C-alpha positions as CSV (number, residue, x, y, z in Angstrom):
1,M,219.2,-8.4,63.2
2,V,217.9,-6.2,66.0
3,K,219.9,-7.0,69.2
4,L,219.9,-5.4,72.6
5,V,223.1,-5.8,74.5
6,H,223.6,-5.4,78.2
7,E,227.0,-5.5,79.6
8,S,227.7,-6.1,83.3
9,P,231.1,-6.2,85.0
10,K,230.7,-10.0,85.5
11,E,229.5,-11.0,82.1
12,Q,227.9,-9.8,78.9
13,T,224.4,-11.0,78.2
14,S,222.7,-10.6,74.9
15,M,219.0,-11.0,74.0
16,T,216.8,-9.9,71.3
17,L,213.7,-7.9,71.4
18,G,212.1,-10.7,69.4
19,E,212.9,-13.3,72.1
20,N,211.2,-11.2,74.7
21,L,208.2,-10.4,72.4
22,K,207.7,-14.1,71.8
23,R,208.0,-15.0,75.5
24,I,205.5,-12.3,76.5
25,R,203.1,-13.1,73.7
26,E,203.1,-16.8,74.6
27,Q,202.6,-16.1,78.3
28,A,199.6,-14.0,77.2
29,G,198.3,-17.0,75.3
30,L,198.3,-15.1,72.0
31,S,199.2,-16.3,68.5
32,Q,201.3,-14.0,66.3
33,G,198.1,-13.3,64.3
34,Q,196.1,-12.3,67.3
35,L,198.9,-10.0,68.5
36,A,199.1,-8.5,65.0
37,V,195.4,-7.6,65.2
38,L,195.6,-6.2,68.7
39,A,198.7,-4.1,67.9
40,N,197.3,-3.1,64.5
41,L,200.4,-4.4,62.8
42,N,200.8,-6.7,59.8
43,L,201.3,-10.4,60.7
44,K,204.5,-10.5,58.7
45,M,205.8,-7.5,60.8
46,V,205.2,-9.4,64.0
47,Q,206.9,-12.5,62.6
48,R,209.9,-10.4,61.5
49,I,210.3,-8.7,64.8
50,E,210.2,-12.0,66.7
51,A,212.8,-13.3,64.3
52,G,214.9,-10.2,64.9
53,D,214.6,-9.0,61.3
54,G,212.0,-6.3,61.6
55,D,212.1,-2.6,61.8
56,T,211.3,-1.9,65.4
57,G,210.6,1.8,65.4
58,V,209.2,3.4,68.5
59,S,205.6,3.4,67.2
60,K,205.7,-0.4,66.6
61,V,207.2,-1.1,70.0
62,K,204.6,1.2,71.7
63,A,201.8,-0.6,69.8
64,L,203.2,-4.0,71.0
65,I,203.4,-2.8,74.6
66,I,199.8,-1.6,74.6
67,A,198.5,-4.8,72.9
68,L,200.4,-7.0,75.3
69,G,199.5,-5.0,78.4
70,C,203.1,-5.1,79.4
71,T,205.7,-2.4,80.3
72,A,208.5,-1.2,78.1
73,D,210.9,-2.6,80.7
74,E,209.4,-6.1,80.4
75,L,209.7,-6.0,76.6
76,L,213.2,-4.5,76.5
77,F,214.9,-6.2,79.4
78,D,215.1,-9.9,80.4
79,E,213.7,-11.1,83.7
80,E,217.0,-11.1,85.5
81,E,217.6,-7.4,84.5
82,L,214.2,-6.5,85.9
83,G,215.3,-7.6,89.4
84,E,213.7,-9.6,92.1
85,D,210.4,-7.7,92.1
86,G,210.1,-7.1,88.3
87,D,207.3,-9.6,87.9
88,L,205.3,-7.9,90.7
89,K,205.7,-4.5,89.1
90,I,204.4,-5.9,85.8
91,L,201.4,-7.6,87.5
92,F,200.5,-4.3,89.3
93,E,200.8,-2.4,86.0
94,Q,198.4,-4.9,84.4
95,M,196.0,-4.8,87.5
96,R,195.7,-1.0,87.1
97,K,193.7,-1.7,83.9
98,L,191.1,-3.7,85.8
99,E,187.8,-2.0,86.7
100,G,185.0,-2.6,89.1
101,Q,184.6,-6.0,90.7
102,E,187.8,-7.4,89.2
103,R,189.9,-4.6,90.6
104,Q,188.2,-4.9,94.0
105,T,188.7,-8.7,94.1
106,C,192.4,-8.2,93.4
107,K,192.7,-5.8,96.3
108,E,190.9,-8.1,98.6
109,V,193.1,-11.1,97.7
110,I,196.2,-9.0,98.2
111,R,195.0,-7.7,101.6
112,A,194.1,-11.2,102.7
113,L,197.6,-12.5,101.8
114,I,199.2,-9.7,103.6
115,M,197.1,-10.3,106.7
116,Q,198.0,-14.0,106.6
117,H,201.6,-13.2,106.5
118,Q,201.3,-10.7,109.3
119,N,199.5,-13.3,111.4
120,R,202.2,-15.9,110.8
121,E,204.8,-13.4,111.9
122,L,202.9,-12.5,115.1
123,L,202.5,-16.2,115.9
124,K,206.3,-16.7,115.5
125,H,206.9,-14.0,118.1
126,A,204.2,-15.0,120.5
């Protein structure tokens, strides 16, 4: 079984690459078969990795990262280990792949949210 272990002074947490792979795949709305096609891997290989039984060489992990549009950190570390802003880092990495109008729309939405926040802060101090 492939296990990644992270030890902290307070406690030892253990999670498998397969658990993260399944979580990210499901968040992306993909079946195991769809992920296998996107990553150019055999379906049985994806199933074995998720079960913790597969050979997870670097080339397979890289193919999964590319297919899922996630970062290595997201696949290898759990959400707590990524820290408070880990989800934002992942979203921004995914947004970098957008082009044209989609990318522009994301920027406009972010700018609008920041302006709303700034306006609320100014009103608090007025």
